N, C-alpha and C positions, 0 to 999 in steps of 0.2 A: 346143751341148754343146761341151765344152772336151776337146782331145785326150786328157788322161789318162782322160777317161771314155770316150771311144769306144775306146780301147786295152783299157780293165778290162772293158766291155760286150762287146768281140769276142771276150775271154777268158773271162769271167764267162757268159756265155749260152750256149755250146758244152759248157761243163764241167756245168753246173747240168741241161742235157738228158739228157748223158749219167750221173749221179748220179739222175735220175727214170729213165731208161731200166732202168741195171742194179740200180738200188735195187726196181724193182718185180719185178724176176725175181728178186733175195733174198727180197724181202716173199714171192713168191708160192711159190718154196722150201721156204721156213723154214713154211707154211699146210700144202704137202704131207709134212712133216714133223713138223709137229706131229699132223695127222691119223693117222696111224703109229703115233705114238707112245702116242694113246690107245686105238688096238686098230684100226683101220679099215682093212681090207684092202682096196687098191686094186687089187689083182690082179685082183679080180675084178671092174674095171672096162674097157671098152672101153678100148681105148689110144688112139684115135683122141679118143674123148670126150674122154677124159683129156687130150688133147693140146690139143683146141679149148677146153674150158675154162680149161685153163692159160694159154694166148694169151688169151682172152678178157678174164681176171684180170690177167692183166701187163702189159695194153694201157691197160686200165681204170686198173688206179694209174698205170700212167705220166704217163697224160693228169692225172690227179688231183694228182701229187705236182708237175709241172712246172707246170700250169696254177694248179691250185688251192690251194697251198701257198702260193705266193706273196698270194696274195689274202688268206689265213685269219691271215697271218703280218704281212704289212706293208699289206694293204689295196691294193696291186699289181692292179689289175683286167684283162684281156683278154677284150676282146670278142671274138663272133663277126666283127664286121669286122676285129679286127688277125689274125684266121687268115686271111679271106676266105673266110666261110662265110656272111656277112649275105643273100645268095640264095640262091634257088633254078639251077639247071642254068639255062643259057641255052642257044641254037641255034650263038651265036658258042664256047660252052665245047664244045658237042658236034662242032664242026667243026672246033676248034684241034687237039682231043685226038690226031686220026688223022695230022695232021699232025706235031705233035711226036713221035710214036710215030715215025715216020717220021725226023724227027730224030734220033731217038735212038738208033735201030737202027746208021744210017751213022755215028754219033758215035763209038758203043761200038764196031763194028767196025773203026774206023779207033785209036782207044786201045788196044784191043787188040792189032792187027795191028805199032802200034810196042811194045806192050809184049812181046811174043814174041819181037821182035827185040833188046831192049834189057833186061829180065829175065828169065834164061835161069832162073833160079830157082823162077820160080811154074810151079805145074802147072796148066796150062790146062786139064787133060782131069778136072781133082775138078769133082766134082758138090756142087753147092751141098745142101747139108743143112738142109732143110726142115721137121724134128722130128717128121715123119709117116714112118714104114718103107713096109713092103707094105698095101696096102688091097684088102682083098677085098670086100670088101660095096658094097653098094650105099650104105649110110648112113654107112659109113668113107669114102668119095668124097666124100658130101656135104659130110661135117664137114669133111675136109678142104679142100675147095673152099670153105666158108664162112669158113674163118680165114685160107685163105691168100691168097683171089679177094676177100673183103670185108673182113672184120677189119682185118687187116694194114695192105691200101695205106689204109683211111679212116683209121686211128690215126696211120700212120705221117707220112703227108702231116700231120697236124694238128700231129703234134707237131714235123717238121723241117720244112717247106714253109710251114705256117701259125704255126706259136707262131718257131720259131728263125729262119725263112729273115725274117719277119715284122718282126718286133724288130732283128734284126740291120741289115736295110738301112735303117733309119730311124738308125741310129750311127756304121755306115764305108760309103765306096763301094759300092757295088753290085756291082761284081767280084768284090769281095771277102766280102761277105755270101753271093753264089752258090759263090764259092771254099772257106767257110768251112763253108758246110753242106753241098757237096758232099762235103767228105775226112770230114766226120762222121758221113755217111749212110753212104759208102762203108766205112768204118772199121769200122763197126756190126755188120756182116754178116758178120767175122770170114773170111774167106779173101779172099786176093790177088785170085783170078781174079773172083772175085763183087764183091767192091771195085772193080774197075776200070768194070763194068761197071754197076753203081750209081752210081756218080760219075756216070758220065755221063747216066742216068735223070736224076737230079738236077740237071745242069747244066739240061738242056732243059725240066725243069719249072717249076724257077726261073724261066727265062723265062716260059715259060707262063703263071705267076701274074702275072708283072709285066703281058704282055701285055693278059689279058682281066682282071686287077685280081680274080682270082676262084682257089679253092683247087680249081674245081671239076675242072679240066682236069688239075690232076695226081693228084687222084682217080681219074678216067677212064683218065689215062695208066699209072698204077700196077696198077690193076684190068688195062688188056688185057696188061698185061707178064704180070702174075703169073698169068693165066688163060692165056695162052699158055704159062708154063710147065707148068703145073698141068697141061696135057696132055700135052706130051711126057714130062712125068716120071711120069705114072699112067696118063693113056687111052691115048694110045700112045708106049710108051719104044723103039720098036725102029727110029723115024722118025729 
């Protein structure tokens, strides 16, 4: 592969994932606006159910755009092996996940401490916007859990550590593939403090994918991270 093509892919792949990620949100928003336009009163639908449905639609569309559209238009196929889902989780995946989570926690703490001393404009107390407000019932908690702890980790890992990182590491040096993937992943979370944390998360998950040759450890670590965040945000927010 020529240097020119490597540079092109290093730029085009992250841009394409961004287009798919935000394009899916735009399509879903237009769909909701269209339903309101034809007279459907969405205010009668439980807010948590609406948010869960919206999230599922967005992630499904994003994967369909990013992975499916190149195949439909140019016959550029992305296989399960390319993403890292060619097999079921192994005992190694299950063992690597908690170790990777500890590594992420340490790296995130170090980066946040450095950022606190060098980036005074960041509000490190800002709470992450999950899309869910107050959850009063068991149904609402269940729906939020499904969205934040199951749907989001699986879909985001397929898009970022599966598709994007999987293709970048074939075109550019490993360190650059990790850096580009992690910078993009931190950026799409939309908050400085959250972005730094998710950057650290992505770096560790990329390394876990390389070590195990599977996406499963990244999915498991992401689920564990979001599960803990879910607990402290919605189950026991006083801690």
